[in-house]
TORKOL-4160 file (C-alpha; in steps of 0.2 Angstrom, whole numbers, padded with zeros to 4 digits, m for minus):
78
<pt num="1" X="m0073" Y="0013" Z="0014"/>
<pt num="2" X="m0063" Y="m0004" Z="0018"/>
<pt num="3" X="m0054" Y="m0016" Z="0007"/>
<pt num="4" X="m0059" Y="m0034" Z="0010"/>
<pt num="5" X="m0045" Y="m0046" Z="0005"/>
<pt num="6" X="m0047" Y="m0064" Z="0002"/>
<pt num="7" X="m0036" Y="m0076" Z="0012"/>
<pt num="8" X="m0024" Y="m0078" Z="m0003"/>
<pt num="9" X="m0023" Y="m0059" Z="m0006"/>
<pt num="10" X="m0020" Y="m0056" Z="0012"/>
<pt num="11" X="m0006" Y="m0069" Z="0012"/>
<pt num="12" X="0002" Y="m0060" Z="m0004"/>
<pt num="13" X="0001" Y="m0043" Z="0004"/>
<pt num="14" X="0008" Y="m0049" Z="0020"/>
<pt num="15" X="0023" Y="m0057" Z="0011"/>
<pt num="16" X="0025" Y="m0040" Z="0001"/>
<pt num="17" X="0025" Y="m0031" Z="0017"/>
<pt num="18" X="0038" Y="m0042" Z="0025"/>
<pt num="19" X="0049" Y="m0044" Z="0010"/>
<pt num="20" X="0049" Y="m0029" Z="m0001"/>
<pt num="21" X="0065" Y="m0018" Z="m0002"/>
<pt num="22" X="0054" Y="m0003" Z="m0007"/>
<pt num="23" X="0047" Y="0008" Z="0007"/>
<pt num="24" X="0032" Y="0013" Z="m0003"/>
<pt num="25" X="0027" Y="m0004" Z="m0007"/>
<pt num="26" X="0028" Y="m0009" Z="0011"/>
<pt num="27" X="0018" Y="0006" Z="0016"/>
<pt num="28" X="0005" Y="0002" Z="0003"/>
<pt num="29" X="0004" Y="m0016" Z="0009"/>
<pt num="30" X="0003" Y="m0010" Z="0027"/>
<pt num="31" X="m0012" Y="0001" Z="0022"/>
<pt num="32" X="m0021" Y="m0013" Z="0014"/>
<pt num="33" X="m0019" Y="m0024" Z="0028"/>
<pt num="34" X="m0025" Y="m0011" Z="0040"/>
<pt num="35" X="m0040" Y="m0007" Z="0029"/>
<pt num="36" X="m0044" Y="m0026" Z="0029"/>
<pt num="37" X="m0044" Y="m0025" Z="0048"/>
<pt num="38" X="m0057" Y="m0011" Z="0047"/>
<pt num="39" X="m0047" Y="0005" Z="0048"/>
<pt num="40" X="m0056" Y="0019" Z="0039"/>
<pt num="41" X="m0048" Y="0030" Z="0026"/>
<pt num="42" X="m0047" Y="0045" Z="0037"/>
<pt num="43" X="m0038" Y="0034" Z="0050"/>
<pt num="44" X="m0026" Y="0028" Z="0037"/>
<pt num="45" X="m0023" Y="0046" Z="0031"/>
<pt num="46" X="m0019" Y="0051" Z="0048"/>
<pt num="47" X="m0007" Y="0036" Z="0052"/>
<pt num="48" X="0003" Y="0039" Z="0036"/>
<pt num="49" X="0003" Y="0058" Z="0038"/>
<pt num="50" X="m0006" Y="0062" Z="0022"/>
<pt num="51" X="m0021" Y="0073" Z="0018"/>
<pt num="52" X="m0037" Y="0063" Z="0017"/>
<pt num="53" X="m0041" Y="0069" Z="m0001"/>
<pt num="54" X="m0023" Y="0065" Z="m0006"/>
<pt num="55" X="m0026" Y="0048" Z="0001"/>
<pt num="56" X="m0042" Y="0044" Z="m0008"/>
<pt num="57" X="m0034" Y="0050" Z="m0025"/>
<pt num="58" X="m0020" Y="0038" Z="m0023"/>
<pt num="59" X="m0026" Y="0025" Z="m0012"/>
<pt num="60" X="m0017" Y="0008" Z="m0014"/>
<pt num="61" X="m0026" Y="m0006" Z="m0022"/>
<pt num="62" X="m0021" Y="m0024" Z="m0022"/>
<pt num="63" X="m0017" Y="m0024" Z="m0041"/>
<pt num="64" X="m0006" Y="m0008" Z="m0040"/>
<pt num="65" X="0005" Y="m0010" Z="m0025"/>
<pt num="66" X="0021" Y="m0012" Z="m0034"/>
<pt num="67" X="0031" Y="0004" Z="m0038"/>
<pt num="68" X="0034" Y="0004" Z="m0057"/>
<pt num="69" X="0048" Y="m0006" Z="m0062"/>
<pt num="70" X="0055" Y="0008" Z="m0072"/>
<pt num="71" X="0057" Y="0019" Z="m0057"/>
<pt num="72" X="0070" Y="0007" Z="m0050"/>
<pt num="73" X="0080" Y="0006" Z="m0066"/>
<pt num="74" X="0080" Y="0025" Z="m0068"/>
<pt num="75" X="0086" Y="0028" Z="m0050"/>
<pt num="76" X="0100" Y="0016" Z="m0053"/>
<pt num="77" X="0106" Y="0023" Z="m0070"/>
<pt num="78" X="0107" Y="0041" Z="m0063"/>
């Protein structure tokens, strides 16, 4: 299974990958970019050191890259 990004989506994901302060967001963006280049889910799971089943359950999608806004607030308020 591959992700096929439009040119506009690819540009947005590349920007997120370069500019995000959040490690998870950058990692998700990187996974999308690699998938767009033809990397298979098994390869991505290995690259990111996660089980393939875990990867397929939580595979990043273009609309859900960002880590929840509340997660940042909760960490700051602790």
